[in-house]
N, C-alpha and C positions, 0 to 999 in steps of 0.2 A: 607205104610211106608218102608218096606223092598224093594219094587220096586224103591223107590226114593234113597235109600242108595246104591244099587248095582252100578248104573251108577257112582255115586260119588266115590266109592271105586275104580272102574275101571279107572276113570280118574286120581285119585291120584296115582295109581300104575304106569300108563304110564308116569306120570310127573316126576317120579324119575328115569327114564331111561335116560342114556347119550349116545349121539352118538360119543362122543370123545373116539378115541382109544388110549390105552396106547402106549407110544413111544417104538418102537422096536429098540434095541441097534444095531449098526452096526456089521457086521460079524467080527470075530477075524481076525486078520492079520496074516497069516502063516509066521513063521520065527521071528515075534516080540514077545519077552517075557519079563515080568517084573521081576526085581530083587529087592527084598525089603532089602537087605543088605546095610548098609550104609546110611540109611534114618534117623538117629538119629537127624539130624539138623532140621528135620521137626516137631519134637515133640515140643508141646507148641505153635506152630504157629497158627494163625487163617486162615480160609478159605478165599483165595483171588486169583486173576488171577496170581499174582506173586508166590504164594505158589504152585498153580497148575502147572505152568511152571516149577518151580524148581523140583517139584515131578516127572514130566515127564522126565526132563533131568537127574536127578540122578537115576531113576529107569529103564529108558528104555521103560516104559509103553506107550502105545498108548492112553488108556483112564485112567482118574482118577475119582473115585467116592467117594464122601464125605458121610459118614454114621453117623447118629445122634442116640443117645440113644433111643431105643424102635421103631426105624424106620423099616417098613417092606421092605424087599429087596429080589431080586430074587436070587436063590442059585445056578445058573449055574456057572461053572468054566470058567473064561476067562483068558488065560495065558498072555494077553496083557493088563490086567486092574490092577490098583493099587487102593486098598480100603483104605481110610484114615478115621479112626474111630474118631470122635469128642467126646469130653466129654460134660457134661452138661454145661461147661463154654465156649463151642464153639471152644475150642482149640484141636488140633490134639494129641490124646493120644496114637495111634499106627498106623502102617502102614503094610497092608498085600497085597500080589498079589492074584489074583484070581478074 
């Protein structure tokens, strides 16, 4: 009985592996820094292409990242990235560079 169970356990364990690699963010752009001052107009807006474009324009950020409550995120600091924190309603509650 144990001899039959071991191959099944091994098969199940290998079936859980994923060959998909996590996306690697592009390298930070030297000389491009985000400025989160003056982004009050974004508060309360929903995630959209227009909101992202406006956020980039206002902040000077190269990248915009939307963060949802409880979302796991990387903690590396990116001076060229703007983090838009969404509330449970899906609307932007705050904006921070990094």
